[in-house]
N, C-alpha and C positions, 0 to 999 in steps of 0.2 A: 349482672348488667350487661347490657351489650355495649361496646364504647363505638358509633359511628364517625363518620368522619364525611360532614358534607363540606363540595365541591360547587366552584363556580361552573358553571354550563362548558365556559370556554376552556379551562383546565381540566376539566373529565374527559372534554370531545380531542385535547390535544394529545394527552396520555394514551387516550385509544389507539390513535392515529400514531404514535409511537410504538403503539404493538406491532406493529406492522401485518396485523390482524383486522377479515373482514368479522366486523360484527358481530356473523351467523357461526363464525368459526370460535370466535372469543367466549361466548356465550354458552359453548358447551363445555366450557371447564369449567370445574365445580366449584370455581367462587367466584363466576361471572354469570353463573344463570337467569338473577335478576338484574343485567346488564343494559338490556331495554327500560325497565321502569326506572332507574338511574340516569339515563339519558331523557327522561319527560320529566325527571323528578316528582316520582313518587314514593322516591325512595334515596335512600344512601348507602354506601358502601358500610360495611364495619372496618375495624382498624386492621384485620387481617387481611380482608380483602383491599383493602385500599394498598398494603403494604405489597402483594401481592402486584397490585396495578404500577407498581413506582418501579416494583424489579422489572417488569416484562418490556415497561416503556424503557429503562437504560437511565432511570434519573431517581434524584433524592427524595426520599417521601415527601422532605419540605416541602419540597415544588408544588405538589398537589393542592396544600393550605392555600396558595397565591390566588389572587383574584384575577391574575389574568397569565397566561402562559409563559414561561421567560426562554424567549428566542435566543440560542447561545448556537454559537456556528465557531468550529476551530480555526486558526488565524493560519490558513495556509493558500495561496495561491488555487486555482483552478485550473490543472492541468490536463482538463480531459479526463475520458476513461476508457478502456477497451471498446476499440467500434468507432472514435471520439468522437462521440456522446456528452457534450457538455453536463459536466456533473453541476446541478442546480443544488442539489441538496444532498445534506449526510445523513445515512440512514443511521440510526441511534446505534448498532455492533461499530461501523464506521467511527464515529462520533467518540464511542465508549474507549476504542482502542487508540486513539489518537491523544486522547486525555490523557489515557496510562502511559503511552511511551513521552508524553510529554514533562510528565511525572519523574518520569526515570529519569528523562534525561539530566532535568533541571535537580536533580540530586546528584546524577553522577555529576558534572559539572560544578557543582559545590564542592562535592566530595577532592575532585582534582586540586580547584584552588586550594582546599586547605591545607591538602595533603603535597604543593608546590608540583604535581603532575602538570606541566605544559599542553598546552591544546595543540590539536592538529595543524602545520602552520601552513596546511594545504587547504584547506577548506576555501573556497572562493578564486584558487589561486588561477583560471582559467575566466575567459568570457566565450563568448558565442561567435566573436569573432576571432578567435583561436583556431586555426587547424585543428581539426578532433584527430589527423597522426599523428601529430606531436603534442595531445596531451597523451594518447593512447602510448606512446614511446616510455612517455613520462611514467606514465601508471605502470605498463609493466617493470620498470624497473623498484619505483616506488612497493609494488604487491611482490615483487618476485615472481612474477607473473607466466611462467616460462611457458615455451611450446609443451612438455613435458607433462607441466603441470594440467594445462588447459585441457589436451588433447587424451591424456592418459589416466585422467582421477579418475577412481568411482565413482564419485560423488561429487562433481562440478559445485553443488552451490553450495555444498561443507567446506570445500578447500577456497573457495574463493573469499565465504563471508570470513574464514580462519584467517583469511589475508589481508583485509577490509578494519577486523578487529585489529589485529597486531600492527596498522599502523595508527590508530587510535579513534576508529570510527564504531560506535557499537552499530550492532549489527539484531534484530533482534526477527524471529521466526516463527509463526501461529496462525492454525486455520480456526482456532475459537475466540471468542470474546473473554479474556481475563482465562480463569479457570473453568468459565461452565462448557461443559462439553454439547449442551444439546443447543447453543449460542454460537452459531458457525459464520463465521465469515464468507459473504460472497466475490467468489474474483472476477464475475461479471458487472460491477460494482466499482472495487480498485483492487490494484495486482500489488500495489507498496505505498509509501510516502517518504517522505525527508525530513527529519526536522531537525533547523542548527539553531543551537539555543548556546549564547558569551562563548562564540567560538568552537565547541565542540557539537557534534553530530550525533543522527543516529539515522537510521536506515531498516524500517521495515518492513518485513517481506509478507504476504498473502499464503503460506503454505497450502491452503487450497487450491491455486493454480495446479496448473499443470507442469511436471518438469522442467519442460523447455520455457515454461511463461515464468518458473522462475528463477532462473538462472539470467535471464532475458533482464528480468524485474532488478536482482541484484546488480546487474552492470551497468543498468538505464540508470539508478538511482544514486551509486556511484559517481556519475557524471552529473549529479544535479550538487552533490558535494564539490566536486571540483570546481563546478559555475559556481557554488556558496548561496542556490537557490534550491529551499524548499519546495514542495509540490508532492501532487497526487501524482504516479505515473498511470502515463495511457498507451492505448496500441501505434501498431507500426504506422497509422497514417496520418499522425498527427501534424500538422503544419508548422504549429508555435514553433517560435525560434529556439528558444530553452529545450522544445522537448524533442524536436528535430534534431539537435544537438546531441543529446541526451542519446539518442537510437542511434543515431551514427555511430558517437562514441561506444558503446554497446555490442553493437554490431562489430566493432574495429578490434575491439579488447575481446572477444568470441572467437575471431573469426580470423583464419588466416585467406585473404582476400586472396592470394595470390595463390594460394594451394585449389581453391574454388573457380577460380578462372583457367588454373591451367586443367584441371578437372573437366570444366566446361567442353575446353578445344577438343576432349580428346573425346569427348562423348557425347555432345553438339543435343543429349539429351535434358530438359528436366525436372523430371521427377526422379530420373537416376542422381543428379546433383543434388536434388534436395536432400535424396535418403542421404548420401554420404554425407550430408555435411552434417543430417541429425546424428549417424553415428558417430563424426570423425570429432563435430563442435559441440554433439548437443543442441544444436536452436533447432527453430522451425522452420516451415517451408519458404515460411513468408517474411524471414529473415536472408535465405538464402538469394527468394528473388527478389526482394529490395536490393541486394547488395551485386545481385547480376545489370541490377537495371543502371543502378549507380555508377557503375562499371562500364555503360555505355553498351550492355550485350539488348540487343534488339530480340 
C-alpha cells in the first residue's frame, strides 16, 4: 500500500518556494513529475516524494504536516549584503548554515563553561566611537599579526583564521550547506557572518567567495567580534555605522596605508597601485581605492 502525505496548499506552496526552483524545473525531477497535480489538489505526494520535498526545501519533514507554514528567521541583524542590497529574506541555504553554526557555538559555549574555559574577554571591547587605528593596533598584538605574517603568508586566510582561533573565537569556512556537496552557498547572497552567544563567538566565512573576498570578510567579521555585534557581512559601500567601522577596521588590519600612500606618491598610477596592493596584501581593487579616498587622495 502506498502511503501518501496530504499537505495544506499554503504549506505545499511554501515548501516549493523554499526549494528555489521554478515549478517547470522541479517537475523535471523524477520524484516531482506530478507536482502540478499536487498544486491543484488532484493528487498528493507519496511519503518518499514528501521526504524529498522536505530535503530540497531544507525543512524538517514534520513541517509539511502543519496547517500553515512555519516562518522562521535567524536572529541576526540585517547588515546588508554585497552591493549594499538589503537582505529582506534568508535563503534556505543561509538559514540552515546559520542554524548549524548556532548549534555548534551553543555546544562549544556549554562545553567551555563546564570545563572552566574562560570566554574571550575582548568581545565587545570596542564601540563604533573608538578610533579604528586604536582597535587595529590592539588586534595586531592580540593576534600577533605582524607585517611578516600579513604580507608574506602563502595562505593569508588560513593564517589569520588560525590566529583568531588561538585568541578564542571559532572560525568556520565552507562553500556548501552541511556535508551536501550539491547544495552550494551563494557568495552573492552573503560573504560571512558572526554569532555571539554566552560571551563566546563564531565567525563563518563563505568559501565560495574569491580569495580577496574571504580575507576581507574574515577581518571584517573579526571587527564584529570586537564590537560585540553579530550580523551578516556586506560589501565596501555599506554606510551603516557598524558595517562602516568593520570595513575600515578590516582595511587597516590587512593593509599598510603608509606603504600604499608611498607607492601612490611614487607612481600616481591607480591601476599600478591596486595591482601592487593585491600582490603585497591580498586585497581587492575596491579596498585600495577606498583606502586612498579615505586618506584624502583625489
